[in-house]
N, C-alpha and C positions, 0 to 999 in steps of 0.2 A: 504494500500500500504506500509506503514511503517513496518508492521509486516513482509511482504515479503522481504523488503529491509534489515531489521535487521537480517533475517536468512542468508543472503548472505554477508552482510558487518557488521563489528563490530559496536557496538552501538555508539561509539564516531564519527565514520565516517558517520553513518546513520543520526545522529543528525545534523552534519554539513551540509550534503546534504539537509536535510529537511529545515533547516534555510536558506540555500542559495536559495532554490526554492521559499520560501516565500518572501525573500528580492528581488529576481529578478522580481517576479510578481508585487510587490509593486513599484519597481523602474520604471517599464515600464507601470504601471497602467493597468494591465491585470485583467480581471474578477472582483471580488468583490473589488479589490483595486482601481477600477476606480471611486468609489464613496466615499464620506466622511462617517465616522462611527458616527452614532448618539449616541452610547453608551459611547464611550471614547472620543468623540469630536476631533478626529484627522482628518486632511484633506485627500482628495484623494491622493493616492500615498504614504501613510505613513502606516507602520505596526500598527495594533491595539496594545494597551498596554498589552493585554493578550498575553503571549508568544506562538507562533505557533498555534494560533487559530484566527478565524474571528468571531466577534460577530454576533449573529443571526439577529439583526436589520440591520447590514450592508449587510449581505447576502440577506435579504428580500428586501432591498432598491435596490440592484443591479438586483435581479430577476424581480422586477416590470418593469424595463426599461433597459434591457441589451443593451450594445453598441456593435454591431457586428464589429469585426476587422478581417482582413485577415492577413495571415502570411507575404505576400508581397503585400501591397495595390497597389503599382505602377504597378505591373505586372497583376493585376486582371482587366479584361475589365470592362468598365463602362456600366451601363444599359442605353439604349437609348430609 
């Protein structure tokens, strides 16, 4: 996706957009950022110490037990 983005947007703007996407996901604990990283020992909701990447162990831990979240949980009907 970054290759496509860098073709349209200059590299410094693409870099900033990519960093912002990772920071937003971490801040709201979306996806792999909802679990702690066993490689760099950061808690859930914190970026991995490697810039712009997620360690494989963190990704594997998330994929073992993903937490389903809706875009608007309050508007989604409850299962009865």
